[in-house]
C-alpha positions as CSV (number, residue, x, y, z in Angstrom):
1,X,0.0,0.0,0.0
2,X,1.5,3.4,-0.9
3,X,2.7,5.6,1.9
4,X,-0.1,7.8,3.3
5,X,-2.9,5.5,2.1
6,X,-5.2,4.2,4.7
7,X,-6.8,0.8,4.7
8,X,-10.2,2.5,4.3
9,X,-8.9,4.3,1.1
10,X,-7.7,0.9,-0.2
11,X,-11.0,-0.8,0.6
12,X,-13.0,2.0,-1.1
13,X,-10.8,1.9,-4.2
14,X,-11.1,-1.9,-4.4
15,X,-14.9,-1.7,-4.0
16,X,-15.1,0.9,-6.8
17,X,-12.9,-1.3,-9.1
18,X,-15.0,-4.4,-8.4
19,X,-18.2,-2.4,-9.2
20,X,-16.7,-1.1,-12.4
21,X,-15.5,-4.6,-13.4
22,X,-18.9,-6.1,-12.8
23,X,-20.6,-3.4,-14.9
24,X,-18.0,-3.9,-17.7
25,X,-18.6,-7.7,-17.7
26,X,-22.4,-7.1,-17.8
27,X,-22.0,-4.7,-20.7
28,X,-19.8,-7.2,-22.6
29,X,-22.2,-10.1,-22.0
30,X,-25.2,-8.0,-23.2
31,X,-23.3,-7.0,-26.4
32,X,-22.2,-10.6,-27.0
33,X,-25.8,-11.8,-26.6
34,X,-27.2,-9.2,-28.9
35,X,-24.4,-9.9,-31.5
36,X,-25.1,-13.6,-31.4
37,X,-28.8,-13.1,-31.9
38,X,-28.1,-11.0,-35.0
39,X,-25.6,-13.5,-36.4
40,X,-27.5,-16.8,-36.2
41,X,-26.5,-17.7,-32.7
42,X,-22.8,-17.6,-33.4
43,X,-20.7,-16.0,-30.6
44,X,-18.4,-13.2,-31.7
45,X,-14.8,-14.0,-32.2
46,X,-11.8,-11.8,-31.5
47,X,-11.9,-10.2,-34.9
48,X,-15.7,-9.4,-34.5
49,X,-14.9,-7.8,-31.1
50,X,-12.0,-5.8,-32.4
51,X,-14.1,-4.6,-35.4
52,X,-16.6,-3.0,-33.0
53,X,-14.7,0.2,-31.8
54,X,-16.9,0.6,-28.7
55,X,-16.6,-3.0,-27.5
56,X,-13.1,-3.6,-28.9
57,X,-11.8,-0.8,-26.6
58,X,-13.5,-2.3,-23.6
59,X,-12.6,-6.0,-24.2
60,X,-9.5,-7.2,-22.4
61,X,-6.7,-7.9,-24.8
62,X,-5.3,-11.1,-23.3
63,X,-4.5,-14.4,-24.8
64,X,-7.2,-17.0,-24.7
65,X,-5.0,-19.0,-22.4
66,X,-2.0,-18.0,-20.5
67,X,1.4,-18.8,-22.0
68,X,3.2,-21.8,-20.6
69,X,6.4,-20.9,-18.8
70,X,9.4,-22.7,-20.4
71,X,10.0,-24.3,-17.1
72,X,6.7,-26.2,-17.4
73,X,7.3,-27.4,-20.9
74,X,8.0,-31.1,-21.2
75,X,11.7,-31.9,-21.7
76,X,12.6,-33.7,-24.9
77,X,13.4,-37.4,-24.6
78,X,16.7,-36.7,-26.2
79,X,18.6,-33.5,-27.2
80,X,17.7,-32.5,-30.8
81,X,21.3,-32.6,-32.0
82,X,22.7,-35.4,-29.8
83,X,26.0,-36.7,-31.0
84,X,25.9,-40.3,-31.8
85,X,28.8,-42.4,-30.5
86,X,31.0,-43.4,-33.3
């Protein structure tokens, strides 16, 4: 917590952020539902979202799934350029 900020200030800021987040989520879901109704039930994809300037600016630009850290990738069964004993 920054110097000079009270716990009450922190709690109020958090509550405001949560309220704004919930409203944003509700607005996005409403738009998605309306869009799907207008497009034969198909949900909008990334391109559809980005093509709508009002929603594209609101929609979080994050990957559909988090990247896998290299430390969690499976190790190969053998090195790709392993020297063969001669």
